[in-house]
N, CA, C and O atoms as CSV, one atom per row, in Angstrom:
chain,resi,resn,atom,element,x,y,z
A,1,MET,N,N,10.901,-5.191,-9.113
A,1,MET,CA,C,9.656,-5.709,-8.663
A,1,MET,C,C,10.158,-7.266,-8.617
A,1,MET,O,O,10.146,-7.892,-7.557
A,2,LYS,N,N,10.538,-7.762,-9.681
A,2,LYS,CA,C,11.033,-9.176,-9.909
A,2,LYS,C,C,12.341,-9.277,-8.827
A,2,LYS,O,O,12.518,-10.451,-8.502
A,3,ILE,N,N,13.179,-8.458,-8.269
A,3,ILE,CA,C,14.359,-8.503,-7.403
A,3,ILE,C,C,13.750,-8.753,-5.625
A,3,ILE,O,O,14.316,-9.380,-4.730
A,4,SER,N,N,12.035,-7.785,-5.564
A,4,SER,CA,C,11.908,-8.074,-4.144
A,4,SER,C,C,10.550,-8.924,-3.950
A,4,SER,O,O,9.972,-9.051,-2.870
A,5,ILE,N,N,10.187,-9.419,-5.030
A,5,ILE,CA,C,9.298,-10.393,-4.996
A,5,ILE,C,C,10.626,-11.465,-4.634
A,5,ILE,O,O,10.748,-11.774,-3.449
A,6,PHE,N,N,11.519,-11.978,-5.533
A,6,PHE,CA,C,12.451,-13.088,-5.375
A,6,PHE,C,C,13.121,-13.324,-3.285
A,6,PHE,O,O,13.007,-14.192,-2.419
A,7,ALA,N,N,13.936,-11.610,-3.437
A,7,ALA,CA,C,14.055,-11.608,-2.013
A,7,ALA,C,C,12.753,-12.256,-1.144
A,7,ALA,O,O,12.994,-13.264,-0.481
A,8,GLY,N,N,11.457,-11.736,-1.132
A,8,GLY,CA,C,10.652,-12.107,-0.254
A,8,GLY,C,C,10.564,-13.843,-0.085
A,8,GLY,O,O,10.311,-14.525,0.908
A,9,VAL,N,N,10.836,-14.167,-1.276
A,9,VAL,CA,C,10.641,-15.928,-1.204
A,9,VAL,C,C,12.064,-16.038,-0.176
A,9,VAL,O,O,12.014,-16.153,1.048
A,10,LEU,N,N,12.742,-16.003,-0.622
A,10,LEU,CA,C,14.117,-16.307,-0.336
A,10,LEU,C,C,14.784,-16.164,1.311
A,10,LEU,O,O,15.449,-17.060,1.831
A,11,LEU,N,N,14.489,-15.008,1.898
A,11,LEU,CA,C,13.957,-14.557,2.943
A,11,LEU,C,C,12.786,-15.825,3.986
A,11,LEU,O,O,12.982,-16.272,5.116
A,12,LEU,N,N,11.732,-16.055,3.122
A,12,LEU,CA,C,10.546,-17.107,3.687
A,12,LEU,C,C,11.471,-18.205,3.703
A,12,LEU,O,O,11.617,-18.691,4.824
A,13,SER,N,N,12.398,-18.940,2.422
A,13,SER,CA,C,12.913,-19.971,2.751
A,13,SER,C,C,13.758,-20.175,4.143
A,13,SER,O,O,13.767,-21.217,4.798
A,14,LEU,N,N,14.323,-19.213,4.397
A,14,LEU,CA,C,15.213,-19.089,4.946
A,14,LEU,C,C,15.049,-19.223,6.210
A,14,LEU,O,O,15.946,-19.728,6.886
A,15,CYS,N,N,13.848,-18.786,6.782
A,15,CYS,CA,C,12.920,-18.554,8.004
A,15,CYS,C,C,12.932,-20.132,7.869
A,15,CYS,O,O,13.681,-20.851,8.530
A,16,GLN,N,N,12.025,-20.583,6.944
A,16,GLN,CA,C,11.512,-22.071,7.405
A,16,GLN,C,C,12.913,-22.751,7.460
A,16,GLN,O,O,12.882,-23.778,8.137
A,17,LEU,N,N,13.957,-22.501,7.007
A,17,LEU,CA,C,14.936,-23.950,7.201
A,17,LEU,C,C,15.255,-23.623,8.354
A,17,LEU,O,O,15.369,-24.608,9.084
A,18,CYS,N,N,15.519,-22.337,9.012
A,18,CYS,CA,C,16.249,-21.612,10.330
A,18,CYS,C,C,15.265,-22.564,11.391
A,18,CYS,O,O,15.847,-23.275,12.210
A,19,SER,N,N,13.674,-22.553,11.344
A,19,SER,CA,C,13.447,-22.848,12.553
A,19,SER,C,C,13.058,-24.619,12.142
A,19,SER,O,O,12.606,-25.269,13.085
A,20,GLY,N,N,13.179,-25.137,11.195
A,20,GLY,CA,C,13.916,-26.652,11.383
A,20,GLY,C,C,14.601,-26.873,11.845
A,20,GLY,O,O,14.328,-27.765,12.648
A,21,PHE,N,N,16.351,-26.308,11.890
A,21,PHE,CA,C,17.526,-26.277,12.718
A,21,PHE,C,C,17.238,-26.313,13.952
A,21,PHE,O,O,17.549,-27.203,14.745
A,22,PHE,N,N,16.441,-25.040,14.229
A,22,PHE,CA,C,16.168,-25.051,15.905
A,22,PHE,C,C,15.240,-25.833,16.342
A,22,PHE,O,O,15.082,-25.804,17.562
A,23,GLY,N,N,14.573,-26.524,15.746
A,23,GLY,CA,C,13.692,-27.900,15.590
A,23,GLY,C,C,14.723,-29.124,16.411
A,23,GLY,O,O,14.705,-29.496,17.585
A,24,LEU,N,N,15.702,-29.595,15.112
A,24,LEU,CA,C,16.281,-29.974,15.895
A,24,LEU,C,C,17.062,-30.014,16.604
A,24,LEU,O,O,17.536,-31.056,17.056
A,25,PHE,N,N,17.411,-28.860,16.894
A,25,PHE,CA,C,18.470,-28.250,18.223
A,25,PHE,C,C,17.606,-29.006,19.557
A,25,PHE,O,O,18.232,-29.809,20.250
A,26,GLU,N,N,16.571,-28.793,19.781
A,26,GLU,CA,C,15.654,-29.400,20.879
A,26,GLU,C,C,15.438,-30.597,21.162
A,26,GLU,O,O,15.229,-31.279,22.166
A,27,GLU,N,N,15.578,-30.781,19.508
A,27,GLU,CA,C,15.311,-32.623,20.143
A,27,GLU,C,C,16.504,-33.671,20.435
A,27,GLU,O,O,16.427,-34.757,21.010
A,28,ASP,N,N,17.781,-32.947,19.798
A,28,ASP,CA,C,19.008,-33.293,20.359
A,28,ASP,C,C,19.159,-32.888,21.571
A,28,ASP,O,O,19.686,-33.875,22.082
A,29,GLN,N,N,18.973,-31.450,23.085
A,29,GLN,CA,C,19.054,-31.576,23.664
A,29,GLN,C,C,18.112,-32.429,24.396
A,29,GLN,O,O,18.655,-32.852,25.416
A,30,ASP,N,N,16.814,-32.874,24.251
A,30,ASP,CA,C,16.081,-33.527,25.139
A,30,ASP,C,C,16.764,-35.263,24.547
A,30,ASP,O,O,16.567,-36.087,25.440
A,31,LYS,N,N,17.427,-35.853,23.375
A,31,LYS,CA,C,18.167,-37.620,23.305
A,31,LYS,C,C,19.378,-36.854,24.777
A,31,LYS,O,O,19.086,-37.225,25.914
A,32,LYS,N,N,20.529,-35.935,24.642
A,32,LYS,CA,C,21.581,-35.748,25.413
A,32,LYS,C,C,20.892,-35.849,26.904
A,32,LYS,O,O,21.605,-36.338,27.780
A,33,PHE,N,N,19.635,-35.450,27.248
A,33,PHE,CA,C,19.339,-35.927,28.514
A,33,PHE,C,C,18.666,-36.952,28.902
A,33,PHE,O,O,18.264,-37.237,30.030
A,34,ALA,N,N,18.577,-37.404,28.085
A,34,ALA,CA,C,18.309,-38.922,28.346
A,34,ALA,C,C,19.031,-39.467,28.155
A,34,ALA,O,O,18.727,-40.545,28.666
A,35,THR,N,N,20.104,-39.576,27.639
A,35,THR,CA,C,21.489,-39.916,27.687
A,35,THR,C,C,22.120,-40.455,28.324
A,35,THR,O,O,22.598,-41.579,28.475
A,36,LYS,N,N,22.094,-38.750,29.076
A,36,LYS,CA,C,22.696,-39.060,30.868
A,36,LYS,C,C,21.844,-39.145,31.744
A,36,LYS,O,O,22.260,-39.329,32.888
A,37,HIS,N,N,20.763,-39.069,31.581
A,37,HIS,CA,C,19.940,-39.058,32.926
A,37,HIS,C,C,18.716,-39.938,33.012
A,37,HIS,O,O,17.954,-39.819,33.972
A,38,ILE,N,N,18.492,-40.821,32.043
A,38,ILE,CA,C,17.124,-41.531,31.754
A,38,ILE,C,C,17.232,-42.837,31.619
A,38,ILE,O,O,17.886,-43.266,30.667
A,39,VAL,N,N,16.455,-43.972,32.780
A,39,VAL,CA,C,16.673,-45.106,32.226
A,39,VAL,C,C,15.513,-45.286,32.150
A,39,VAL,O,O,14.627,-44.470,32.404
A,40,ALA,N,N,15.314,-47.255,31.503
A,40,ALA,CA,C,14.127,-47.748,31.261
A,40,ALA,C,C,14.165,-49.231,32.395
A,40,ALA,O,O,13.360,-49.858,33.083
A,41,SER,N,N,14.942,-49.256,32.217
A,41,SER,CA,C,15.622,-51.228,33.108
A,41,SER,C,C,16.313,-50.674,34.122
A,41,SER,O,O,16.605,-49.479,34.158
A,42,ASN,N,N,16.686,-51.729,35.225
A,42,ASN,CA,C,17.213,-51.452,35.926
A,42,ASN,C,C,18.489,-52.029,35.607
A,42,ASN,O,O,19.074,-52.530,36.567
A,43,GLN,N,N,18.967,-52.071,34.673
A,43,GLN,CA,C,20.465,-52.665,33.974
A,43,GLN,C,C,21.532,-51.525,34.404
A,43,GLN,O,O,21.876,-50.706,33.553
A,44,CYS,N,N,21.999,-51.471,35.562
A,44,CYS,CA,C,23.388,-50.345,35.868
A,44,CYS,C,C,24.312,-50.697,34.984
A,44,CYS,O,O,24.758,-50.011,34.064
A,45,THR,N,N,24.645,-51.997,35.344
A,45,THR,CA,C,26.173,-52.462,34.343
A,45,THR,C,C,25.802,-51.858,33.156
A,45,THR,O,O,26.004,-50.754,32.649
A,46,GLN,N,N,25.176,-52.916,32.826
A,46,GLN,CA,C,24.923,-52.638,31.206
A,46,GLN,C,C,24.657,-50.739,30.425
A,46,GLN,O,O,24.953,-50.296,29.315
A,47,VAL,N,N,24.264,-50.349,31.138
A,47,VAL,CA,C,23.907,-48.679,30.873
A,47,VAL,C,C,25.250,-48.390,31.705
A,47,VAL,O,O,25.549,-47.458,30.959
A,48,MET,N,N,25.802,-48.399,32.185
A,48,MET,CA,C,26.586,-47.481,32.361
A,48,MET,C,C,28.174,-47.577,31.588
A,48,MET,O,O,29.012,-46.678,31.664
A,49,THR,N,N,28.336,-48.709,30.939
A,49,THR,CA,C,29.439,-49.391,29.675
A,49,THR,C,C,28.633,-48.830,28.716
A,49,THR,O,O,29.358,-48.065,28.081
A,50,ASP,N,N,27.498,-48.803,28.266
A,50,ASP,CA,C,27.017,-48.787,27.312
A,50,ASP,C,C,26.932,-47.389,26.676
A,50,ASP,O,O,27.163,-47.151,25.491
A,51,ARG,N,N,26.504,-46.325,27.792
A,51,ARG,CA,C,26.596,-44.900,27.363
A,51,ARG,C,C,27.938,-44.315,28.202
A,51,ARG,O,O,27.943,-43.260,28.837
A,52,GLY,N,N,28.782,-45.004,28.095
A,52,GLY,CA,C,30.371,-44.586,28.202
A,52,GLY,C,C,30.766,-44.264,30.366
A,52,GLY,O,O,31.914,-44.125,30.787
A,53,PHE,N,N,29.819,-44.237,31.058
A,53,PHE,CA,C,29.662,-43.690,32.138
A,53,PHE,C,C,30.814,-44.244,33.320
A,53,PHE,O,O,31.401,-43.629,34.211
A,54,ALA,N,N,30.847,-45.535,32.943
A,54,ALA,CA,C,31.420,-46.756,33.821
A,54,ALA,C,C,32.809,-46.573,34.001
A,54,ALA,O,O,33.156,-46.971,35.114
A,55,VAL,N,N,33.984,-45.994,33.134
A,55,VAL,CA,C,35.332,-45.981,33.380
A,55,VAL,C,C,35.701,-44.565,33.782
A,55,VAL,O,O,35.344,-43.844,32.850
A,56,LEU,N,N,36.123,-44.009,34.516
A,56,LEU,CA,C,36.643,-42.439,34.954
A,56,LEU,C,C,38.084,-42.379,34.279
A,56,LEU,O,O,38.475,-41.424,33.608
A,57,ASP,N,N,38.797,-43.493,34.541
A,57,ASP,CA,C,40.295,-43.692,33.898
A,57,ASP,C,C,40.322,-45.113,33.549
A,57,ASP,O,O,39.381,-45.903,33.478
A,58,LYS,N,N,41.822,-45.330,33.305
A,58,LYS,CA,C,42.216,-46.864,32.963
A,58,LYS,C,C,42.357,-47.418,34.458
A,58,LYS,O,O,42.433,-48.645,34.522
A,59,ARG,N,N,42.400,-46.807,35.523
A,59,ARG,CA,C,42.100,-47.401,36.840
A,59,ARG,C,C,41.268,-47.370,37.927
A,59,ARG,O,O,41.422,-47.708,39.100
A,60,THR,N,N,40.084,-46.757,37.126
A,60,THR,CA,C,39.156,-46.463,38.023
A,60,THR,C,C,37.846,-46.711,37.343
A,60,THR,O,O,37.671,-46.533,36.138
A,61,CYS,N,N,37.132,-47.041,38.002
A,61,CYS,CA,C,35.232,-47.177,37.687
A,61,CYS,C,C,35.000,-46.083,38.552
A,61,CYS,O,O,35.606,-45.810,39.589
A,62,LYS,N,N,33.744,-45.283,37.839
A,62,LYS,CA,C,32.667,-43.793,38.456
A,62,LYS,C,C,32.192,-44.915,39.653
A,62,LYS,O,O,31.533,-45.948,39.539
A,63,PRO,N,N,32.861,-44.214,40.956
A,63,PRO,CA,C,31.892,-44.853,41.974
A,63,PRO,C,C,30.254,-44.676,42.139
A,63,PRO,O,O,29.738,-45.448,42.948
A,64,GLU,N,N,29.368,-43.727,41.447
A,64,GLU,CA,C,28.158,-43.783,41.794
A,64,GLU,C,C,27.736,-43.012,40.178
A,64,GLU,O,O,28.369,-42.224,39.477
A,65,ARG,N,N,25.972,-43.857,39.959
A,65,ARG,CA,C,25.412,-42.040,39.209
A,65,ARG,C,C,24.087,-42.904,39.318
A,65,ARG,O,O,23.920,-44.120,39.409
A,66,THR,N,N,23.239,-41.873,39.278
A,66,THR,CA,C,21.471,-41.775,39.594
A,66,THR,C,C,21.071,-41.832,38.254
A,66,THR,O,O,21.741,-41.385,37.324
A,67,PHE,N,N,20.198,-42.270,38.171
A,67,PHE,CA,C,19.488,-42.430,36.678
A,67,PHE,C,C,17.812,-42.230,37.547
A,67,PHE,O,O,17.450,-42.535,38.683
A,68,ILE,N,N,16.893,-41.397,36.054
A,68,ILE,CA,C,15.481,-40.860,36.531
A,68,ILE,C,C,14.630,-42.119,35.516
A,68,ILE,O,O,14.464,-42.200,34.299
A,69,LYS,N,N,14.320,-42.774,36.371
A,69,LYS,CA,C,13.242,-44.116,35.679
A,69,LYS,C,C,12.009,-43.613,35.327
A,69,LYS,O,O,11.016,-43.935,35.978
A,70,ALA,N,N,11.907,-42.559,33.996
A,70,ALA,CA,C,10.284,-41.961,33.934
A,70,ALA,C,C,11.357,-41.543,32.203
A,70,ALA,O,O,12.321,-41.970,31.566
A,71,THR,N,N,10.357,-40.492,32.168
A,71,THR,CA,C,10.322,-40.099,30.247
A,71,THR,C,C,10.534,-39.135,30.051
A,71,THR,O,O,9.664,-38.532,30.680
A,72,VAL,N,N,11.414,-38.099,29.351
A,72,VAL,CA,C,12.265,-37.244,29.424
A,72,VAL,C,C,10.334,-36.163,29.309
A,72,VAL,O,O,10.300,-35.185,30.056
A,73,ASP,N,N,9.379,-36.351,28.688
A,73,ASP,CA,C,8.282,-35.958,28.993
A,73,ASP,C,C,7.934,-35.350,30.312
A,73,ASP,O,O,7.635,-34.168,30.481
A,74,GLU,N,N,8.013,-36.415,31.370
A,74,GLU,CA,C,7.286,-36.162,32.265
A,74,GLU,C,C,8.371,-35.593,33.359
A,74,GLU,O,O,8.019,-35.205,34.473
A,75,VAL,N,N,9.806,-35.589,32.882
A,75,VAL,CA,C,10.102,-34.575,33.542
A,75,VAL,C,C,10.741,-33.196,33.115
A,75,VAL,O,O,11.199,-32.320,33.849
A,76,ARG,N,N,10.644,-33.235,31.609
A,76,ARG,CA,C,10.150,-31.731,31.343
A,76,ARG,C,C,8.959,-31.230,32.175
A,76,ARG,O,O,9.245,-30.396,33.034
A,77,ALA,N,N,8.069,-31.484,32.100
A,77,ALA,CA,C,6.564,-31.379,32.993
A,77,ALA,C,C,7.175,-30.554,34.355
A,77,ALA,O,O,6.661,-29.534,34.813
A,78,VAL,N,N,8.217,-31.132,34.820
A,78,VAL,CA,C,9.063,-30.181,36.154
A,78,VAL,C,C,9.199,-28.916,35.704
A,78,VAL,O,O,8.731,-27.990,36.367
A,79,CYS,N,N,9.982,-28.648,34.286
A,79,CYS,CA,C,10.051,-27.046,34.416
A,79,CYS,C,C,9.297,-26.387,34.455
A,79,CYS,O,O,9.762,-25.259,34.619
A,80,GLY,N,N,7.649,-26.390,34.362
A,80,GLY,CA,C,7.114,-25.616,34.135
A,80,GLY,C,C,7.053,-24.367,33.269
A,80,GLY,O,O,6.011,-23.714,33.206
A,81,GLY,N,N,8.121,-24.032,32.617
A,81,GLY,CA,C,8.419,-23.040,31.709
A,81,GLY,C,C,9.457,-21.908,32.479
A,81,GLY,O,O,9.750,-20.764,32.131
A,82,ARG,N,N,9.966,-22.854,33.883
A,82,ARG,CA,C,10.854,-22.058,34.535
A,82,ARG,C,C,12.166,-22.355,34.704
A,82,ARG,O,O,12.542,-23.426,35.181
A,83,GLY,N,N,12.947,-21.419,34.320
A,83,GLY,CA,C,14.679,-22.181,34.797
A,83,GLY,C,C,14.922,-23.483,35.596
A,83,GLY,O,O,15.685,-24.353,35.174
A,84,SER,N,N,14.277,-23.584,36.712
A,84,SER,CA,C,14.330,-24.818,37.073
A,84,SER,C,C,12.835,-25.307,38.139
A,84,SER,O,O,11.845,-24.576,38.112
A,85,GLY,N,N,12.846,-26.305,38.829
A,85,GLY,CA,C,11.611,-26.756,38.989
A,85,GLY,C,C,11.822,-28.066,40.132
A,85,GLY,O,O,12.557,-28.982,39.761
A,86,VAL,N,N,11.312,-28.142,41.240
A,86,VAL,CA,C,10.864,-28.924,41.905
A,86,VAL,C,C,9.814,-30.197,41.386
A,86,VAL,O,O,9.107,-29.803,40.459
A,87,SER,N,N,9.617,-31.285,41.680
A,87,SER,CA,C,8.818,-32.226,41.629
A,87,SER,C,C,8.329,-31.932,42.312
A,87,SER,O,O,8.829,-31.602,43.388
A,88,LYS,N,N,6.692,-31.880,41.968
A,88,LYS,CA,C,5.524,-32.248,43.533
A,88,LYS,C,C,5.865,-33.753,44.050
A,88,LYS,O,O,6.089,-34.094,45.212
A,89,GLU,N,N,5.846,-34.576,42.865
A,89,GLU,CA,C,5.828,-36.119,43.201
A,89,GLU,C,C,7.127,-36.427,43.498
A,89,GLU,O,O,8.084,-35.661,43.389
A,90,ASN,N,N,7.149,-37.952,44.007
A,90,ASN,CA,C,8.597,-38.355,43.691
A,90,ASN,C,C,8.742,-39.567,42.660
A,90,ASN,O,O,7.882,-40.388,42.341
A,91,PHE,N,N,9.890,-39.471,42.284
A,91,PHE,CA,C,9.880,-40.164,40.668
A,91,PHE,C,C,11.215,-40.987,41.304
A,91,PHE,O,O,12.114,-40.632,42.067
A,92,LYS,N,N,10.835,-42.549,40.461
A,92,LYS,CA,C,11.802,-43.353,40.537
A,92,LYS,C,C,12.870,-43.278,40.292
A,92,LYS,O,O,13.042,-43.087,39.088
A,93,LEU,N,N,14.185,-43.362,41.139
A,93,LEU,CA,C,15.352,-43.380,41.015
A,93,LEU,C,C,15.971,-44.624,40.807
A,93,LEU,O,O,15.539,-45.527,41.524
A,94,ILE,N,N,17.255,-45.041,39.678
A,94,ILE,CA,C,17.955,-45.563,39.677
A,94,ILE,C,C,19.269,-45.576,40.146
A,94,ILE,O,O,20.229,-45.582,39.375
A,95,GLU,N,N,19.391,-45.583,41.578
A,95,GLU,CA,C,21.097,-45.253,41.735
A,95,GLU,C,C,21.471,-46.329,41.634
A,95,GLU,O,O,20.730,-47.285,41.862
A,96,CYS,N,N,23.203,-46.505,41.122
A,96,CYS,CA,C,23.829,-47.282,40.182
A,96,CYS,C,C,25.203,-47.077,41.177
A,96,CYS,O,O,25.503,-45.903,41.396
A,97,LYS,N,N,26.154,-48.248,41.863
A,97,LYS,CA,C,26.920,-48.211,42.896
A,97,LYS,C,C,28.035,-49.310,42.621
A,97,LYS,O,O,28.046,-50.517,42.865
A,98,VAL,N,N,28.939,-48.499,42.049
A,98,VAL,CA,C,30.048,-49.714,41.706
A,98,VAL,C,C,30.308,-50.884,42.969
A,98,VAL,O,O,30.443,-50.454,44.114
A,99,ASP,N,N,30.364,-52.225,42.738
A,99,ASP,CA,C,30.416,-53.222,43.329
A,99,ASP,C,C,31.930,-53.417,43.745
A,99,ASP,O,O,32.859,-53.432,42.937
A,100,PRO,N,N,32.040,-53.550,44.971
A,100,PRO,CA,C,33.595,-53.301,45.264
A,100,PRO,C,C,34.918,-54.479,45.175
A,100,PRO,O,O,36.085,-54.461,45.565
A,101,ALA,N,N,33.944,-55.625,44.349
A,101,ALA,CA,C,34.230,-56.411,44.183
A,101,ALA,C,C,34.953,-56.880,43.284
A,101,ALA,O,O,35.982,-57.556,43.281
A,102,ASN,N,N,33.918,-56.193,42.064
A,102,ASN,CA,C,34.367,-55.673,40.777
A,102,ASN,C,C,34.551,-54.285,39.926
A,102,ASN,O,O,33.902,-53.864,38.968
A,103,ASN,N,N,35.905,-53.610,40.767
A,103,ASN,CA,C,35.790,-52.293,40.749
A,103,ASN,C,C,37.382,-51.996,39.946
A,103,ASN,O,O,38.307,-51.297,40.359
A,104,LYS,N,N,37.319,-52.567,39.042
A,104,LYS,CA,C,38.660,-52.747,38.057
A,104,LYS,C,C,38.277,-52.419,36.771
A,104,LYS,O,O,37.749,-53.357,36.174
A,105,PRO,N,N,38.409,-51.029,35.945
A,105,PRO,CA,C,38.320,-51.364,34.259
A,105,PRO,C,C,38.712,-52.576,33.529
A,105,PRO,O,O,39.363,-53.436,34.121
A,106,PRO,N,N,38.470,-52.686,32.639
A,106,PRO,CA,C,37.385,-52.593,32.327
A,106,PRO,C,C,36.102,-53.336,32.543
A,106,PRO,O,O,35.160,-53.323,31.751
A,107,ASN,N,N,36.136,-53.902,33.533
A,107,ASN,CA,C,34.850,-55.010,34.149
A,107,ASN,C,C,33.970,-54.174,35.395
A,107,ASN,O,O,33.418,-54.595,36.411
A,108,CYS,N,N,34.073,-53.192,34.982
A,108,CYS,CA,C,33.510,-52.976,36.107
A,108,CYS,C,C,31.674,-52.715,36.625
A,108,CYS,O,O,30.816,-51.945,36.192
A,109,GLN,N,N,31.660,-53.407,37.351
A,109,GLN,CA,C,30.545,-54.026,38.044
A,109,GLN,C,C,29.488,-52.800,38.983
A,109,GLN,O,O,29.994,-52.030,39.799
A,110,TYR,N,N,27.942,-52.824,38.663
A,110,TYR,CA,C,27.196,-52.078,39.997
A,110,TYR,C,C,26.340,-52.853,40.404
A,110,TYR,O,O,25.936,-53.820,39.760
A,111,THR,N,N,25.927,-52.502,41.610
A,111,THR,CA,C,24.645,-52.895,42.007
A,111,THR,C,C,23.239,-52.121,41.607
A,111,THR,O,O,23.253,-51.553,40.515
A,112,VAL,N,N,22.302,-52.064,42.212
A,112,VAL,CA,C,21.285,-51.301,41.792
A,112,VAL,C,C,20.141,-51.092,42.984
A,112,VAL,O,O,19.563,-51.940,43.664
A,113,GLU,N,N,20.050,-49.861,42.982
A,113,GLU,CA,C,18.997,-49.676,44.340
A,113,GLU,C,C,18.071,-48.683,43.516
A,113,GLU,O,O,18.563,-47.964,42.645
A,114,GLU,N,N,16.716,-48.664,43.817
A,114,GLU,CA,C,15.696,-48.780,43.171
A,114,GLU,C,C,15.010,-47.710,44.396
A,114,GLU,O,O,14.675,-48.290,45.429
A,115,VAL,N,N,14.807,-46.354,44.354
A,115,VAL,CA,C,14.579,-45.581,45.736
A,115,VAL,C,C,13.237,-44.199,44.657
A,115,VAL,O,O,13.117,-44.081,43.437
A,116,GLU,N,N,12.565,-43.498,45.690
A,116,GLU,CA,C,11.745,-42.573,45.257
A,116,GLU,C,C,11.771,-41.905,45.940
A,116,GLU,O,O,11.804,-41.946,47.170
A,117,LYS,N,N,11.756,-40.749,44.849
A,117,LYS,CA,C,12.902,-39.097,45.718
A,117,LYS,C,C,12.436,-37.659,44.852
A,117,LYS,O,O,12.561,-37.570,43.631
A,118,LYS,N,N,12.030,-36.858,45.487
A,118,LYS,CA,C,11.763,-35.305,44.396
A,118,LYS,C,C,13.222,-35.135,43.960
A,118,LYS,O,O,14.339,-35.414,44.396
A,119,ILE,N,N,12.602,-34.462,42.741
A,119,ILE,CA,C,14.160,-34.098,41.994
A,119,ILE,C,C,14.094,-32.573,41.759
A,119,ILE,O,O,12.945,-32.146,41.868
A,120,LEU,N,N,14.967,-31.700,41.483
A,120,LEU,CA,C,15.087,-30.498,41.279
A,120,LEU,C,C,15.718,-30.617,39.541
A,120,LEU,O,O,16.727,-31.257,39.244
A,121,VAL,N,N,14.827,-29.820,38.519
A,121,VAL,CA,C,15.261,-29.786,37.467
A,121,VAL,C,C,16.006,-28.883,36.749
A,121,VAL,O,O,15.055,-28.384,36.148
A,122,THR,N,N,16.810,-28.375,36.403
A,122,THR,CA,C,17.375,-27.641,35.650
A,122,THR,C,C,16.909,-27.611,34.157
A,122,THR,O,O,17.197,-28.565,33.435
A,123,CYS,N,N,16.364,-26.796,33.782
A,123,CYS,CA,C,15.684,-26.425,32.219
A,123,CYS,C,C,16.116,-24.898,31.711
A,123,CYS,O,O,15.941,-23.832,32.302
A,124,VAL,N,N,16.919,-25.221,30.041
A,124,VAL,CA,C,16.346,-23.929,29.545
A,124,VAL,C,C,15.742,-24.067,28.307
A,124,VAL,O,O,15.776,-24.801,27.320
A,125,LYS,N,N,15.109,-22.965,28.784
A,125,LYS,CA,C,14.173,-23.034,27.507
A,125,LYS,C,C,12.760,-23.912,27.520
A,125,LYS,O,O,11.839,-23.932,26.703
A,126,SER,N,N,12.951,-24.626,28.766
A,126,SER,CA,C,11.452,-25.569,29.201
A,126,SER,C,C,12.025,-26.761,28.580
A,126,SER,O,O,11.488,-27.497,27.752
A,127,LYS,N,N,13.348,-26.859,29.165
A,127,LYS,CA,C,13.917,-28.368,28.279
A,127,LYS,C,C,14.610,-28.696,29.514
A,127,LYS,O,O,15.199,-27.843,30.178
A,128,PRO,N,N,14.519,-30.424,29.956
A,128,PRO,CA,C,15.629,-30.393,30.886
A,128,PRO,C,C,17.129,-30.769,30.699
A,128,PRO,O,O,17.450,-31.764,30.048
A,129,THR,N,N,17.955,-30.019,31.233
A,129,THR,CA,C,19.417,-30.127,30.766
A,129,THR,C,C,20.185,-30.644,32.123
A,129,THR,O,O,21.415,-30.683,32.077
A,130,ASP,N,N,19.439,-31.087,33.464
A,130,ASP,CA,C,20.088,-31.407,34.512
A,130,ASP,C,C,19.310,-31.541,35.779
A,130,ASP,O,O,18.499,-30.736,36.236
A,131,PHE,N,N,19.666,-32.623,36.244
A,131,PHE,CA,C,18.698,-32.541,37.730
A,131,PHE,C,C,20.098,-33.184,38.889
A,131,PHE,O,O,21.205,-33.680,38.677
A,132,GLN,N,N,19.396,-32.882,39.991
A,132,GLN,CA,C,19.395,-33.515,41.304
A,132,GLN,C,C,18.553,-34.127,42.111
A,132,GLN,O,O,17.450,-34.355,41.613
A,133,ILE,N,N,18.714,-34.448,43.148
A,133,ILE,CA,C,18.094,-35.039,43.699
A,133,ILE,C,C,18.200,-33.759,45.295
A,133,ILE,O,O,19.064,-33.212,45.980
A,134,HIS,N,N,16.435,-33.855,45.171
A,134,HIS,CA,C,16.020,-32.398,46.206
A,134,HIS,C,C,15.901,-32.854,47.569
A,134,HIS,O,O,14.914,-33.582,47.674
A,135,GLU,N,N,16.649,-32.678,48.864
A,135,GLU,CA,C,16.207,-33.163,50.194
A,135,GLU,C,C,15.235,-32.802,50.360
A,135,GLU,O,O,14.646,-33.073,51.406
């Protein structure tokens, strides 16, 4: 009897520990998506450099990258519990394009263009993992 009670308590503790672990995994997914795809400002050069996107190799700056100017929650709403979804409304997008006059690492400089377009969001378990502009 004592062993079965101990086994039950151990099993419940393990379940609680696992649910906490998977919760951390979900938070990591949001953070990873935000780092790759979300910006709060139009500071392309700073964001591209700080996040490690600017330099492709020792001789080449990344030509361009598009970010979403929104929150992860706003993008997650596009998932709608499906594997992917298209936004009903336009999202503000920040298009960072390398400045041709300053395109040599380590001094990659970027120009900024703000546009509004619909996005197609790829989702796993209702969490955004990637996006692309929906034409």
